[in-house]
Phi, psi and omega in degrees: 000147176282168180301317181298320179291318177298315180297317179296318180295315180293323177296317178299315179297319181291326177296319177296317180298315180295318180293323177294320177295324176296318178295320178297319179296317179298319177295320180294316183289322178289314179295320178295326178293321177298313181297319181295318180295315180296319178295319178298314180295327179287329184263339184282145175292340178267004183310307180297330179284320185275335187308315180297339182270352183265014179294319180294310179301316179295321178298319177297313181296319178294321175299323176297322177295315180297314180295324178293321176297319176295327177293322175300315180295318178298324179292325176298311181294328175298312180294322179297314179294320179297317177300313182292332176292330182275342178281132187284021183267007176079065178294131183247002181283185178299147179288156184296332180293332176296314178293322180298314181296320177296316179296318177298322176298319177297318180296311180297323176296322179294318176297317179298321177297319178297314181298315179296321178296320179294314179294322178295322178296314178297321179297316179296315181295320180292322182286343180246022179294326178297323177295324179296318178295321180296316180294320179295319179293321178294320179294321179294317180291326175296317180294321179294320179293319178294322180290323181290327176286336178273350178089015177240160178255145180237128177279154180302325181292322181285331179284338178277354175092013180278154181254150179291000000 
């Protein structure tokens, strides 16, 4: 092979490698966001209160995972069509650019799902911030009441769980 052909082949291989890593990253951030939201709801004292409001954020993140998976499948068909276009046997299927455009749409949709899920999560947390203060105040007063019946005094900082 000439230098130009070698260079073109290596560039093509690196483009495939970079795009696969991008898809893996997209899958990781959307899937990780689902896991993070579920873990937060499981560990938070407000979990039972907030859980019904997190359907949209979890749905967006899960939609991002589905679209990213479809992008992986689309990238396979793009490469398959491109290969068949280069084989001199007269490929009659859809051109690789059709699959490429569809795959690009899946990728952009997955990114949009992540962004919408992130904003929806922040919106849910911001709209229920007052409930968090109410639950923290109730926990503090419960701790103070328990301490007064036990004959000890509890400072607000120690009842909130902070360390010196």
